[in-house]
KEFI-924497 format. One record per residue (C-alpha): residue number from 0; x, y, z; residue in one letter. Coordinates in Angstrom, 3 decimals, padded with zeros to 6 digits. Each point is the difference from the previous one (the first is absolute). Layout:
NUM,X,Y,Z,a
...
//
This chain:
0,090.939,072.141,136.720,m
1,002.423,001.359,-002.944,d
2,001.642,-002.775,-001.819,i
3,003.622,000.661,-001.111,i
4,002.181,-002.279,-002.132,h
5,003.640,000.776,000.108,l
6,002.072,-001.322,-002.625,v
7,003.582,000.438,-001.885,l
8,-001.220,001.480,-003.098,g
9,-003.435,001.264,-001.419,k
10,-002.058,-003.059,-000.433,a
11,000.006,001.003,-003.334,n
12,-001.981,-003.819,-002.063,p
13,001.585,000.914,-003.041,e
14,003.536,-001.124,001.191,r
15,000.951,-003.587,000.064,m
16,000.526,-000.128,003.945,n
17,-003.073,-002.156,001.534,g
18,-000.354,001.947,003.564,v
19,-000.679,003.527,-002.895,n
20,-002.692,-001.826,-001.056,k
21,-001.292,-001.763,003.680,v
22,000.482,003.067,001.405,v
23,-002.086,002.708,-002.140,n
24,-002.850,-003.146,-000.561,n
25,-000.408,-000.191,003.543,l
26,000.080,003.558,000.373,a
27,-002.813,000.247,-002.192,t
28,-002.495,-002.194,000.853,v
29,000.509,001.085,003.485,q
30,-000.917,003.410,-001.659,s
31,-003.346,-001.536,-001.269,q
32,-001.053,-001.602,003.596,l
33,000.294,003.275,001.126,g
34,002.964,000.112,001.416,e
35,002.414,003.321,000.713,k
36,003.240,-001.184,-002.053,v
37,002.953,001.678,-000.118,l
38,003.401,-001.319,-001.626,l
39,003.343,001.354,001.092,w
40,002.917,-001.092,-002.389,g
41,003.920,000.838,000.551,i
42,002.053,000.110,-002.867,t
43,002.881,001.902,-001.453,p
44,-002.425,001.726,-002.441,d
45,-003.563,001.647,001.388,p
46,-001.462,000.629,-003.708,t
47,-003.560,-000.884,000.286,h
48,000.137,-002.122,-003.409,n
49,-002.523,-002.425,000.330,y
50,-003.219,-000.921,-001.113,p
51,-002.786,001.704,001.330,e
52,-001.453,-001.629,003.428,r
53,-003.019,000.261,002.505,p
54,002.758,000.353,003.423,y
55,001.751,002.795,001.310,v
56,003.686,-000.234,-000.904,t
57,002.772,001.434,001.981,r
58,003.768,-000.529,-001.594,l
59,003.201,000.878,002.317,f
60,003.073,-000.166,-001.274,k
61,002.600,-002.402,001.079,t
62,002.633,000.738,002.454,w
63,003.729,-000.806,000.354,k
64,000.092,-001.686,003.887,n
65,-002.917,-002.545,-000.524,k
66,000.077,-001.372,003.652,l
67,-001.178,003.934,001.004,r
68,-003.216,001.643,-000.979,v
69,000.215,003.145,-002.202,s
70,-001.256,003.229,001.412,m
71,-003.080,-000.358,-002.554,e
72,-001.079,-003.232,000.790,m
73,000.599,000.584,003.785,r
74,-002.520,003.319,-000.353,e
75,-003.051,-002.216,-002.131,a
76,000.374,-001.938,003.167,i
77,-000.065,002.093,002.344,e
78,-002.828,001.541,-001.930,a
79,-002.304,-002.697,000.331,i
80,-003.314,000.748,002.083,k
81,-002.497,-002.421,-001.164,q
82,-000.061,-003.578,000.941,p
83,002.137,-001.386,-002.523,t
84,001.419,-003.729,-000.898,v
85,002.925,-000.336,-001.964,f
86,000.895,-002.859,-002.795,h
87,003.668,-000.335,-000.530,i
88,000.956,-002.267,-003.051,h
89,003.267,-001.262,-000.582,g
90,002.894,-002.466,002.637,g
91,002.914,001.235,000.771,f
92,000.163,003.642,-000.813,i
93,001.623,002.241,002.140,p
94,-002.096,002.931,-000.703,e
95,-002.851,-001.979,001.529,f
96,001.526,-000.927,003.523,y
97,000.961,003.499,000.601,a
98,-003.657,001.181,-000.918,i
99,-001.240,-002.970,001.961,s
100,001.690,001.031,002.786,k
101,-001.631,004.064,-000.131,v
102,-003.895,-002.004,-000.207,l
103,001.180,-001.721,003.091,a
104,001.091,002.776,001.679,s
105,-003.857,001.779,-000.986,r
106,-001.631,-002.964,000.522,n
107,-001.064,-000.598,-003.561,i
108,-000.977,-003.827,-001.034,p
109,001.017,-001.239,-003.113,f
110,000.180,-003.269,-001.748,v
111,002.893,-000.917,-001.831,y
112,000.215,-002.014,-002.876,l
113,002.881,-001.352,-001.304,t
114,-000.518,-001.128,-003.339,h
115,001.634,-002.884,000.144,g
116,003.305,000.941,001.250,a
117,-000.075,-002.613,002.698,y
118,-000.274,-003.280,-002.060,n
119,002.889,-002.116,000.456,q
120,001.276,000.449,-003.179,v
121,000.249,003.340,000.319,a
122,001.746,000.158,003.135,i
123,002.831,-002.375,-000.931,r
124,000.660,002.825,-002.789,r
125,002.664,001.679,002.011,s
126,-000.590,-002.202,003.465,y
127,002.496,001.533,002.186,f
128,-000.933,003.617,-001.004,k
129,-003.960,-000.524,000.260,k
130,000.564,-002.018,003.808,t
131,001.802,002.552,001.144,i
132,-002.293,002.782,-001.497,y
133,-003.030,-002.086,000.998,f
134,001.217,000.160,003.494,h
135,001.222,003.526,000.434,l
136,-002.862,001.714,-001.447,f
137,-002.836,-001.803,-001.615,e
138,-001.132,-001.998,003.401,r
139,-000.634,003.264,000.996,a
140,-002.316,000.731,-002.529,i
141,-002.030,-003.133,000.801,l
142,000.204,000.713,003.655,k
143,-001.610,003.590,-001.043,r
144,-002.224,-001.300,-002.869,a
145,-003.687,-000.425,001.776,k
146,-000.353,-002.992,-003.463,s
147,002.383,-002.194,-002.437,i
148,-001.906,-000.057,-003.061,q
149,001.816,-003.012,-001.955,l
150,-001.674,-000.946,-003.383,v
151,001.550,-003.582,-000.076,g
152,000.456,-003.398,001.677,k
153,002.971,-000.265,-000.869,s
154,000.942,003.705,001.545,e
155,-002.435,-000.671,003.171,f
156,001.380,-003.800,000.998,d
157,004.058,002.080,-000.510,a
158,-000.816,002.642,002.538,l
159,000.148,-001.605,003.302,r
160,001.454,002.576,002.177,d
161,-001.672,000.180,003.308,a
162,-000.690,003.498,-000.460,l
163,-002.564,-000.573,-003.282,a
164,-001.826,-003.069,001.659,a
165,-002.925,001.714,000.936,d
166,-000.090,002.571,-003.028,k
167,000.357,-002.016,-003.106,k
168,-003.016,000.359,-002.310,i
169,000.153,-001.582,-003.176,l
170,-002.450,001.954,-002.683,i
171,001.495,-000.123,-003.741,p
172,000.053,002.743,-002.751,n
173,-003.288,000.223,-002.210,g
174,-000.248,000.211,-003.452,h
175,-002.327,002.461,-001.778,e
176,-001.379,-001.960,-002.948,l
177,000.806,001.101,-003.537,s
178,-002.747,001.254,-002.116,n
179,001.730,-002.383,-003.035,f
180,-001.740,-003.056,-000.631,q
181,002.192,-003.206,-000.687,y
182,-001.413,-002.632,-002.482,d
183,002.074,-002.683,-000.723,f
184,-002.221,-000.731,-003.524,d
185,001.764,003.068,-001.609,k
186,003.677,-000.471,000.824,n
187,001.149,-001.009,-003.573,h
188,003.861,-000.195,000.837,d
189,-000.130,-003.612,001.066,g
190,001.262,-001.274,003.838,l
191,001.230,002.879,001.682,q
192,001.902,-000.243,003.729,f
193,000.909,003.323,001.474,g
194,002.049,001.905,002.827,y
195,-000.255,003.450,000.952,l
196,002.287,001.682,002.675,g
197,003.869,001.107,000.489,r
198,002.461,-002.657,-001.872,i
199,001.954,-000.861,002.672,t
200,000.969,-003.080,-000.452,l
201,000.439,-002.183,003.378,k
202,-002.174,002.139,002.102,e
203,-003.473,-000.265,-002.489,k
204,001.509,-003.764,-001.304,g
205,000.219,000.431,-003.494,l
206,002.813,-002.225,000.051,d
207,-002.313,-002.673,001.397,l
208,-002.798,001.305,-002.656,l
209,002.695,-000.085,-003.214,l
210,001.186,-003.327,000.703,n
211,-003.956,-001.019,001.071,g
212,-000.881,001.307,-003.480,f
213,002.829,-001.790,-001.981,a
214,-000.974,-002.987,001.688,r
215,-003.318,000.788,-001.409,y
216,000.937,000.148,-003.325,k
217,002.456,-003.257,000.150,l
218,-003.419,-001.546,000.871,q
219,-002.031,001.388,-003.059,g
220,-001.395,002.717,001.225,g
221,-002.020,001.889,-002.078,k
222,000.138,003.343,001.714,g
223,001.713,003.350,000.259,k
224,001.765,002.109,002.780,l
225,-000.168,003.717,000.449,v
226,001.250,002.097,002.907,l
227,-001.161,003.634,000.271,i
228,003.075,002.044,001.925,g
229,003.412,000.976,000.329,d
230,002.541,-000.212,002.839,g
231,003.421,-000.523,000.268,p
232,000.343,-003.702,-000.908,d
233,-001.719,000.444,-003.401,r
234,003.246,-000.751,-001.435,n
235,000.116,-003.249,001.507,k
236,-003.017,-001.282,-000.391,c
237,000.699,000.791,-004.011,q
238,003.153,-001.779,-000.038,q
239,-001.694,-003.352,002.127,l
240,-003.160,000.224,-002.488,c
241,003.409,-000.015,-002.659,h
242,001.371,-002.679,001.658,d
243,-002.938,-001.873,000.283,l
244,-001.229,000.005,-003.173,k
245,-003.040,001.591,000.775,i
246,000.476,003.698,-001.498,e
247,-002.323,-000.904,-002.965,q
248,-003.319,-000.425,002.729,s
249,001.086,002.786,002.661,v
250,-000.692,003.583,-000.884,t
251,001.232,002.557,002.066,f
252,-002.667,003.318,-000.101,a
253,001.967,002.028,002.776,g
254,-001.959,002.748,001.968,g
255,-003.111,000.314,-000.441,k
256,-002.564,002.116,001.559,f
257,-003.620,001.056,-000.181,g
258,-002.093,-001.209,-002.743,r
259,002.807,-001.818,-001.761,e
260,001.012,-002.213,003.051,k
261,-003.573,-001.005,-000.282,d
262,-000.762,-000.426,-002.839,g
263,002.788,-002.189,000.218,l
264,-001.137,-002.091,003.110,l
265,-003.442,-000.566,-001.772,q
266,001.434,-002.097,-002.759,h
267,001.724,-002.359,002.762,l
268,-001.465,-002.943,000.647,n
269,001.781,-001.021,003.215,a
270,002.049,002.266,002.184,f
271,003.895,-000.948,001.374,f
272,000.991,001.017,003.251,l
273,003.135,-002.514,001.245,t
274,001.428,002.177,002.750,s
275,002.147,-000.561,002.525,r
276,-001.487,003.222,001.913,n
277,-002.779,001.740,000.273,e
278,-002.430,002.167,002.088,g
279,-003.673,-000.653,-001.457,l
280,000.806,000.427,-003.544,p
281,-002.570,002.836,-001.670,g
282,000.820,-001.071,-003.661,v
283,-001.952,-003.998,000.901,v
284,-002.696,002.364,000.432,l
285,000.223,002.057,-003.128,e
286,-000.005,-002.891,-002.016,a
287,-002.712,-002.059,001.828,a
288,-002.184,003.547,-000.470,g
289,000.877,-000.887,-003.453,f
290,-001.761,-003.490,000.215,s
291,003.730,-000.992,-000.288,v
292,000.953,-003.006,002.310,p
293,003.251,-000.712,001.814,a
294,002.253,-002.537,000.143,v
295,002.347,001.601,003.375,v
296,001.935,-001.024,002.780,s
297,-000.101,-000.358,003.547,t
298,001.841,002.820,000.778,a
299,-002.221,002.457,-001.799,t
300,-002.635,-000.600,002.991,n
301,-002.361,-000.384,-003.139,m
302,-000.564,-004.118,000.638,g
303,-002.382,-000.639,002.266,q
304,-002.320,002.508,-002.132,y
305,001.136,-001.250,-002.884,i
306,-001.416,-003.468,001.507,e
307,-003.096,000.681,001.959,a
308,-001.215,001.846,-003.331,f
309,001.396,-002.592,-002.737,h
310,001.139,002.880,-002.304,s
311,003.265,-001.623,-000.427,g
312,003.116,-001.944,001.417,i
313,001.691,-000.082,003.024,h
314,003.835,-000.721,-000.653,l
315,000.614,-002.199,003.430,r
316,003.236,-000.348,-001.293,e
317,001.670,002.797,-001.446,n
318,002.183,-002.154,-003.105,s
319,000.469,000.437,-003.650,a
320,-001.479,-003.881,000.174,v
321,-003.577,001.273,001.757,a
322,000.180,003.222,-002.567,i
323,000.343,-002.275,-003.212,a
324,-002.951,-002.383,001.417,e
325,-002.218,003.089,000.977,a
326,000.461,001.528,-003.706,m
327,-001.118,-003.275,-000.656,q
328,-002.960,-000.135,001.545,a
329,-000.632,004.221,-000.955,v
330,-000.202,-001.981,-003.998,e
331,-001.942,-002.923,000.801,k
332,-002.482,002.391,001.511,a
333,000.272,002.513,-002.701,h
334,-000.666,-002.593,-002.409,l
335,-003.202,-001.423,001.994,a
336,-001.679,003.073,000.153,g
337,000.268,000.122,004.387,t
338,002.524,002.767,000.121,l
339,-002.879,002.384,-001.046,k
340,-001.371,-001.014,004.057,k
341,003.488,000.350,001.505,w
342,000.198,003.840,-001.156,g
343,-003.797,-000.213,000.947,a
344,001.005,-000.840,003.650,n
345,002.990,002.526,-000.210,a
346,-002.211,003.324,-000.236,r
347,-002.549,-002.174,002.696,k
348,003.085,000.581,001.970,m
349,001.131,003.046,-000.080,v
350,-003.866,000.913,000.290,q
351,-000.388,-002.009,003.723,e
352,003.625,-000.253,001.354,a
353,001.147,003.750,-001.273,f
354,-002.343,002.228,-000.231,n
355,000.858,003.249,001.089,w
356,-003.195,001.236,001.845,k
357,000.160,-003.132,002.039,n
358,003.563,000.205,000.683,i
359,-000.243,003.787,001.185,a
360,-002.732,-000.270,002.304,r
361,002.477,-002.929,001.919,q
362,002.863,002.419,000.402,i
363,-002.675,002.463,001.009,n
364,-000.764,-001.509,002.892,q
365,003.323,-000.822,000.702,v
366,000.319,003.500,000.134,y
367,-003.070,000.491,002.415,h
368,000.701,-002.925,002.171,a
//
């Protein structure tokens, strides 16, 4: 059986978009397991400008009428002769509605992975438009899908549509452990908290993080905070730091990639993700791969894993007060020498709960069911 991953873009792992990394990792591991894997990408620039990878990539140029399939895409689907399953990545994408219709007409099965698009916070953005769109188009995709893969409990619980009842499966994304080894004893910069991702004040909960950090500093906390990434609210965050009088203790590192990003992650004592909305954030797994424990909100869908592996703190209340308390707890563990154990548990969490080969095998079973 051929496996075709369908995405908007090229699944380039060097881009900030998390979907790109997930699809590339999954397709790579499936190829390593002996599956015949292809990737079809829809992009305005069909130039093959991405790192070498072990699966075949075919790029289709975007088309104007998104609710109809382009001739090129239709001909490619109609040319499929051998047993094939599609894995469609992304929710609320008009092109996928049109493509799912063509797949259904040819009895080609597909698994639908929404990457967090259905959780309640995501739906509340443009609520009326999304509600109308869901009933006009998304429900048709659910009806046609072989299975609906959801990566986080919040999205699994939020999707209560009758068409999805018997098709929902909860399989998280995985993470390929880095070759880098993190050692707290090599950190000569003192206690350092960190965040990696888009600088968006509300969605990522950076207002809560900065206010929590300000409370922590007022309580005599010695740690510093580094924000890695860029985004539309960087100026607002910097102004908030000024207003809270913490600008001397907060570093805005900007967008970093590759080894430079990894180097910054390795020097963190604890990773903070206080988001109000997430699917399943790969950045927590990246940090954990370097033995960096995490403090996470329930909305990240990582809380249950953090608790099970004793690899950080689950913020059951995502507030400035709770964040300040968590920072104090991290500092206390750092001084007591127990934070290193949290970090070792974080790496173990990735090895056991987010092993890409185990996850790929689970998904392959869904294809063949």
